[in-house]
N, C-alpha and C positions, 0 to 999 in steps of 0.2 A: 508384459502388460501388468500394470499396477493393479492391486486389489481393488475391486469395484463393489464388493459386497456392502459397503457402507451406503450405497445408493438405495438399498432396500430398507434403510432405517426410516422410522415414521416421521422424521423431520422433513422428508422430501415428498413432492407430488410428481405425477407423471411428467409434467412440463419441465421439471428440473432434470429428470432422467433423460428426457429428449434433448434438452440443451446440452447436457454432458456428452451425449453420444455425438451430437453434431460438432461440438467443439473438439472433441477427441479426434474425430476424423480430420477436421481442418488442421489441427495442430500437428498431427502425424505427417500430413502432406506438406506443411509449410514451415515447420520449425525443426531445429534452431536456425537462426539467421546469422549472417556474418557480422561479428562484433567489432571489426577493425575500425569502423567509423561509427561510434555510438550515436552521434547526433543524427546522421542520416539513417542509421538503422531504426532509431525510434520514430523518426518521421515516416519511414516506410511501413513500420509495424502499425502505427496508428492508422495510416491510410488503408492498409490491408484489413485490419480488424474492423474498421468502419465499413468498408466495402462488403465484408462478409456478414455484417449485421450485428456483430457481438458488442459493439460500443453502444448500441441502443440500451443496454442494461446499465451503462455507466452513469446515467443521469435521469432525472424525472421532472417533467413540467407539471404545472398546476393541474390537478385532476389525476395525475399519475403517482405511483409510489415506487420508491427504490426497493427492489427485492434483494434483501441482504443475502439470502441463501444463494441466489443466482450469482451475485457478486463474488461470494466465497468460492463457489464451484468453478467459476471462470478463473479466478486467481490461482486456485490450487492446481487446476489443469494446465494453465499456461506455465506456471512456475516449474512444474514437473518436466515440461518440455524445453523451456528456455527462460531463464531469469529476466532477460531484457524484454521479452514479450510481456511477462507479468508486469514489469515496471511501466511499460508503455500503456497498458490497459489501466493500471491502478491510478496513474496520474490523471487520466481523463476523468476518472470518478472523483478522486480527492480534490482535484483542482476546481471542479464545478460543484462540489458537494454543497457549498453554501448557497449556490444559485438554485440547486434542486430543492433544498429544504426551505429557503427563505426568500428566494428571488422573485422579483416582479415579472409579469409576462414579457415586458421589454427586455429586462436583464436576461431572462431565460432564452432569448433568441440566440444567445451564444451556444446553447445546447444543440441547436440545429446543426451547427458546424462541428462541435466537438464529438457529437454522437455519429456524425457522418464520416469522421476521420479527416475533416477538412481544416481543423484548427486544433492546436495543442494547448492544454491548460496547465496551470501550476498553482500551488497552495503556498502563499508567502506568509508564514507565521514566525519562523525562528529568526532570531537576531544574535549578534555577537555576545550580548549579555543576557539573553532570554531564550534559552532553548526549552528546557523542561519547565521553567518558571514563566509561563505565558503572561501572567499578570504584570511582569516587569518590562513589557514592551515599551520601547522608547521612540520608535518611529512616530513622528507627530503629524497630525492632520489638523491644520488650522482653518477654522471657519471663516470664509471670506464673503459670506452672503449667499450667492447662488452656486458657490463651489468651495471645495476644500483644497488646500495646498499641502502636499505631502513632502516631508523632509526626513531623511534618515537612511538606515540600511536594513537589509534582510540578508540572511546567509543560509547556506545549506539548502538552497531552494531547488528541489527536483524539477527538471525541465527548464531550469534557469538558463537563459540564452537561446532557447529554441521555442519557448512557449509563445503563443499568440495572445493569450490573456492570462492575467494573474488575479487570484483572490488575495487581497492584501488586508492585513489587520494593522490598525494604527491607533495611536492614542488621541482621542478627541477631547478628553478631559472632563467629562461630565461628573466624574468622581475619582478619588484615588484608586490605584490598583486596578483590579479586574473590571470594575464597574465603569471605567473611563475609556474603554476600547470600542472601536467600531470596525465594520468590515466594508470593503469596497471592491468593486470589479474594475480592474485597471488594464486597458489594452496595452500590449507590449510596445506599440509604437507611440505611446504617450511621450510628449516632449519632456525631457528631464529625467526619464527613466534610463539608467545606464547599467550595463553589464560590467561590473567593476572587476570581476575575477571569475575565472572558471576553476572549479575545484576537482582534483583528481582523488579517487578513492580506490580501495583494494579490489572492488568489483565495479569496473567503470560504468558510470551512468552520467547523463547530463546533469550537472550540478553547478550552481553559480552563487556568487555574492552580488546583490543588487544595490545600487545607490539611487535614492530618490532625491533629485535636486529641483525643488520647487515644481513638483508635478501637480498640475491642475486636474482635479477630478470633479465633474459635475455632481451636485447633490443627488441627482437622479441615479447616480451610480453607487450610492451607499446601499449596502445590502441590509435589509431589516432596519431597525431603529438605531438612532444614535445611542451609544453606550451599551449596545447589545452584542458587541463583538465577541466577548468572552463566551457568552452563552452559545453563539453561533459556532464558534470554533469547537467547543466541547461537544455540541450536538453532531457536528460533522465527524469528529473523532470517535464518538460513540458508535457511529455506523461503520466507519472504515477500520477501526482497530481490529475488529473480528476478521476483516479481510487480510490484514497483515499476518495474522495467525494462519489463515488459509494458505497464503503464499509460502510461509514456513513449512506448513504441512506438505505442500507440493514438493518442496526441496527434500523433505525427510522421506517421503514416499519414493522419490527417485533414488535417494541414497540407499534405501532398503532394497529396492529392485536391483541396483548395481551390486550390492553386497550378496544377495541371494545367487545371482549369476556367477559371481566370483567364487563363492564358497562351494558351489557345485562343480565348477570347472577346474579350479586350482587344486593341485595335489601337494600334500605336505606329509612327509614321513610315510609315503606309500599309500596314502588315502586322501580322498577329497577333504578340503577344509571343513566342509559341512559335517563331517563325522567327528570332529574334535568337540568335546563337551564345552570347552571354554568359548569356542566360536558359537556353538549353539546357544550358550548363555547370553552372548552379546546380541544375537539375532532375536532371542526372546525379549530382551530389554527394548530393542529397537521397535519390534512389532507392538509391544505394549504401549510405548510412548506415542507411536503413530495413532493408534486407536483412541487413546485417552485424549490426545490433542484434538482429534476429529470430533469427538463427543462434545468437548467444551466449545469448539468453534461453532458447530452447527446447532448446539443449544442456544448460544447467544444470537445467532442469525435467526433461528426460528422464533425466539422470544420477541425479537424486534419486529419480525414480519407479522406476528400475531397481534401487533398493535401496542406493544409496550412503549410508553413515552420515552423512557431512557433505559438503557441496558449497561450502565456504567460498570457495575460490578461484574456482570457476565462477560462483557467485552474485554475488560482488564484481565480477568482470569484466562480467557481464551488466548489473548495476545501473549501474556506472560508465559503460560505453560507451553504453548505451541512453539514460540520462538526459542525459549531456553532448551526445550527438549529436542528440537530440530538440530540445534548446535551439537548436542550430545550424540544424536543419531548419526549425524554426518561425521563427527569425530571418530566414532566406532567404524564407520565405513572406510575412512582413510586408513585406520589402523589395520583393518582386515585386508585391505588392498596392498599393504606393505609399501615398498618403494614406488610402485605405480600410483599409489594414492597421493603422493606429493609431487608427481611429475606434472610440470606445467602443461595445461591443456587437457588433462584427463578430466573426466566428468566429476569425480568426487573432489578433485582439487578445486574445480570451479565452484562447486556447491559449498565448499569450505569457505571460500571468499564471499560468496553471495549471501550466506546466512547471517554473517556478523552484524551487518547494518540493521537488520530487522529487529535486533534486540535493543536498538537505540532510537530509531525514528518513530514518530507518532507516540511518544511516551516510552522512555527507557524502562527496562525491567524493574529497576529499583523504584521508579515512580509508580509503576503498576502495583507494586506491593503496598505503597502508601495509599493508593486509591482503594485497593481491596480492603485494607485494614480500616480505613475511614468508613467505607460503606458497611462493613461488617459491624463496627462499633455503633453506627447510627441505628 
């Protein structure tokens, strides 16, 4: 059992501790799942998480508020049990984040389906020439009076190919750069929306490159105001970057748990590994990094939940530190496991593959350093 003493920190309320206990019980009984067909596994996980009620935390209608501490607790717990379960939950939140924060009541009707696990959502921001540089988006949305026509591509889209609805960011041209972008809700069955390519990565998840070929989008499906797309995207990432750190924390906690079990049971030179000072030093570093990451994550989440308009600096720190340090924690776990650590199918081997993408998506580590520096200098 992973350390749970952090639940007594003042960041949390009794409702968070109750949520954690409920989810821990559910995850222990239902995870991990079979990953041989990741598309079907994600669909099944979304349905199961919806039925169990956990997806209610993934979105918020008008009059409701996204509780970031709950989002982080859920992602941390799911990631510790099964990386694909974390992915399935996370995409329901990220994919509808713009609707939660800026959507109209009609647009937010999608939340009835995504929170029930009856529809999958996706966040379509990245393009072949604009990953970290969001202001460089090229996908165009041409104003045709009562609708827009979208043309261009998106890539590295999580849930691409299995989502029922996409939040799409496109250039409407009100001004150059970031001030000329807008956000749209686009159903997956829209005519002209094509799954151009499925993308394989080291930790398999549903990913795709999308083509928009004269996709007609009613003006009522624009999220927020014309030209507000960059602000909307950054506001969504402000919320969900902390949760990426939480997923990394879940991976790191699992790696530490596996390492402790290994160090106590494996003998070397006539004694358990745990008695070797070098191994103790690694374990001390791992425990320190886990707790420091948790403090940064739940500080950012608590700050947002207490009403802060933006937590750009706090969220960037949480994501950067938690994802980078989780990589180091997991690497130490692999080293301590020796040959078993690189054996395909072992837990620490799968964690080693799972963690790498988190240091790239939703703002790569190097970009987070730029964000932190700019926030600090200002």
